[in-house]
N, C-alpha and C positions, 0 to 999 in steps of 0.2 A: 681680408678677402671675404666677401659675402657671396652667398649662392642663393638664387631665387628659385624656389619650387613651391608654388602656391598650394595651400592646403584647404580642403573643404571642411565644413562643420563636423563631418563624420571622421575626419582625421586622414582621409586618403587624399592623393593629389587631385587638384582641380585645375583644369586647364594646363596640365603639366606639359611643358615643352618636351620634345624628343630628348634633348640634352639640357641640363640645367643652365640657366643664364647666370654668369658670375659677375658680380659687381665689386669693384675695388673701393668705391666711394659710397658711403651710406646715403648721402644726399641724392646721388644719381639713382640709387635703388628706390628711394622714396618718390622721386619724380616719376620713375618707371611705373611704380605701383599705382600712383595717382592717374597717370595717363591710361594705363591698362584698364582701370575702372571706368574712365570717362569715354573710352573709344568702344564702338559697337563692332561686334563680329559681323562681317558682311555676309557670311554664310548662314549663321544661326539667326541673325537679325534681332533676336530677343535676349541676347547675352552679350556681356562685355567681353573684351579680350581675355580678361583674367579667368572667366568662367568657361570659356569655350574650349572644346577639344578639337575643333576643326583645324585642318592643316593650314588653311589661310590665316586663322587666328594665330597659330604658332609662327608663321612667317611674319605677320604683322608685329607680334611681340618681339621677335628678333630684330626687326627693322627699327622699332621704337628704341630698344636697348642699344642698338648700334649707333643711332643718331645721338642719343643722350651721352653715350660714352665718348663720342667725338666732340662733345662740348656744346651741342645745340640745346636751346632752352625748350621747356615744355610748349611754349607758344609757337616756336618754330616747328616743332614736331606736329602740333595740331594743324598749323597752316599747311604743311606738307601733305598731311593725311586728307584734309578737306580739299586741297587742290587736286589731289589724285582721285579721291573717291566721292567727293561731294559732302554736303552738310549731313547726309544720312549717317556718316561714320561717327558723328557725335551723338551721345545720348541726350544732350541738351543743346539742340541746334540754336543758333542765334535768331533773334526776331528780325526778319528782313522780308523783302517782297517774295523771294523764292520759297520761304518757309511759312508764309502767312497761313496756308491751309493747315499745316501741322499745329499751329498755335490756336487758330480761330475755329478750325473744323469741329472740335468737340462741343464748343459753345453754340455754334450755329445749329448743330444737330440737336442739342438739348433744347434750345429755344423753339426750333421747328417742331419737335415732339410735343413740347408743352402747348404750343399754339394749336396743334392738331387735336390734342386731348381736350383742351378747353372748348374748341369749336364743336367737337363731337358731343361733349356734355351739354352744351347749349342747345344743339339740335335735338338731342334726346329729350331734354326738358321741355322744349317748345312743342315737340310732337306729343308728349304726354299731356300737356296742358290743352292742346287742341282737341284731343280725343275725349277728355273728360269734362270739358267746359260747358257744353250745351246738350240738352236732351232733344231727341228727335220728337216729331209730332206723335208718333205711336207711343213712345215712352211717356209723354205728357198725358195722353188719354188714359193710359193704364194707371198712372199716378193719381189722376183725378178720380178714377173709379174706386181706387183703394181708399182714398180720403173720404168719399161720399159714403162708403159702407161703414165707416167708423161711427 
């Protein structure tokens, strides 16, 4: 009989359920730990189920454990969670039409920023060249006067 009470690096409980979740089978416990790392807490949004102390995360941990104990596979549990909460519940959502913005968004923003930066540099360079390229008539006269005096 195995009992699951996750521990943080400091040694204290992390994402500790109200009551420990007990596993009879080590394989089921391993599957549970993998899923709890792969599934996102919907309240915290930046933590997985194993790290979250939110009540919803505790409920989801218990649901995952219950499903695994009933003999469902990790994939069946994931499908259930995605059907119920959407792809957002997965830390690594699949690449498909609904998640294209999640995958492509950072690259689009990076290229847009790079394009804007290069355009600004080019405009500044052109402005500097235009300002310094030709002398005005007054400047030419002053230059001629200085050269004649030498």
